[in-house]
N, C-alpha and C positions, 0 to 999 in steps of 0.2 A: 116535367113540372115547371111552371113559371111562377115567379114571385114578383108582385107589384107593390111598391111602396109609394103612396100618394101623400103629398104634403101640400096643404093650403098655405099660400104665402102669408107672411107675418102681417101684423096690424099696420096699416098704412096711414100716412099723414094726409090731412085735408087742408093743411095750413097754406100751401103754395097754390097759386092759380095756374095749374098745369093740366094737360090732357090726362085722362084716366090712366093711360098707358105709362105716363111719366111719373106717377105718384111714387114716392119713396116710402121706406119704412119710418114709422115714428119710433121713439126710444123704446117703448114697450115691445114693438115688433122686433127690434134688434136684440133686446134682452131675451125674448122668447125663442128666437132663432138660436142663440147661444145655449139656452137651456135644453132645447130639443136636440141640438147637435151633440151636446154632451151626453144626453140620455141615449141617443142612438149609438154613440161610441161605446158606451157601457154595455150595450147589447151586442157589440162586435159586428155591427151591420156592415156588409161589404157589397154594395151594388156593383154590378158589371157596367152599368151606364146610368148617368144622371142627365135628365132632360129638363129644361126649364122654359117657362114662358119668357118671352122677351120683355114683358112688363118690368119696369124698374124694381118694384117691390118683390116680385117673384125671383128675379135675378139676385137681388140682395140676399134674400132668404136662402137660396141655393148656395150662394157663395159662402155665406157664414157656416152653413151646415157642412160643406165639403171640408172646411178647416178641421172639424172635429172627427170626421170619419176617414180622414187620410185619403181623400179622393183627389187625384190629379186634376186641378182646376182647368188645365188646358184641354181636358177631355170632356168638360161640361158642354153639352149640346144645347144651344139656344134654338127654340122652336117657336116661331111666330104663331103656329096653329094651336099651341097650348095657351095662348091668350084667348081663352074661350070660357064661356059660362054654361056650356051645353054638354051634357053627359054623352050624347051621341057623337059629338066631335071627339071627345076624349077616347071613346071606344075605338073610333076609326084610327086615331093616332097610335094607340097602344097596339091594336091588332096589326099595324104595319111594322112593328118592331122586328128586327132581325132575330131569327130563332137561335142564333149563337149566343144571344143575351139571355141569361137565366133569371137574373134579378135586375129589374128596372126601377129606378126611382124617378118620379116626376114631381115637379112643383108647378102648380097651376092655380085655378080660381074657383070660387063657389059661384053659383049653385051647382055647377057641373060636377064638382068633386063629391058633394053630398049625394046627389042623384046617382052618380056612377057607383059609389061604394054600396049604396042601398040596393041598386039593381043587381050588382054582381057579387056582393058579399053576403054573409050569413048574419051579420049584426046590423040592426037598423039604427041610424043616427038621425035625430031631428035636425042637427046642423053640425058639420065638421067646422070647428072654430079656427080662427086664424092661427097659423103655425101648427095646426092639428095634423097628426099622422095617422093613416090607416093602412095596414098591410094586408094584402090579399094573396092567397095562394090558389093556383089553378092546376088541376091535374093534367091538363093538356100539355103536349110537348111543343106545340106551335102557338105563337101569339095570335095568329089569325083565327084560331079555333077556340080561344078562351070564351067561356060562357059563365057557368055557375061556379063561383069561387068560394073559398072559405076565408072568413075574416080571421087572420092570425093574431093580430093585436091592434090596438089603437093607443095613441099617446097624445094627450092634450096638455098644453102648458099648465092649466089650472090644477091638474091632477098631480103635478110634480113641483110646483112652486113652493 
């Protein structure tokens, strides 16, 4: 069995004139990352690996969340390919995961995330919001074989504020 926790990066700022890749979190994004991190800690979530997009807003979100779930930040894997908005790219990346990893947490971008969880999960979402979390469980023992998963839970900031 494989477990995938997908987190959309926090709300980003448009105040600075920077490339999309370099946009940072705005204050609400920082606050929501703390909120979600605390909630995930309460759930005693222990991912074997955390991968993040290299975009500044995704990396900030991942870093803040690792503080709450007691994940060694030096093990955080930055993956340029997670800077994608396409669910097929996400599937390719996840399916390449080492089978020694049972629970993988990724921080990436929309619309790829919403499309991904709608294609592979059992719950349909119109939109996974910023800092939104969706957890999927797959009965397969190999990441390369994941297909139809079960949506185990979702956690959105507006539901716990």
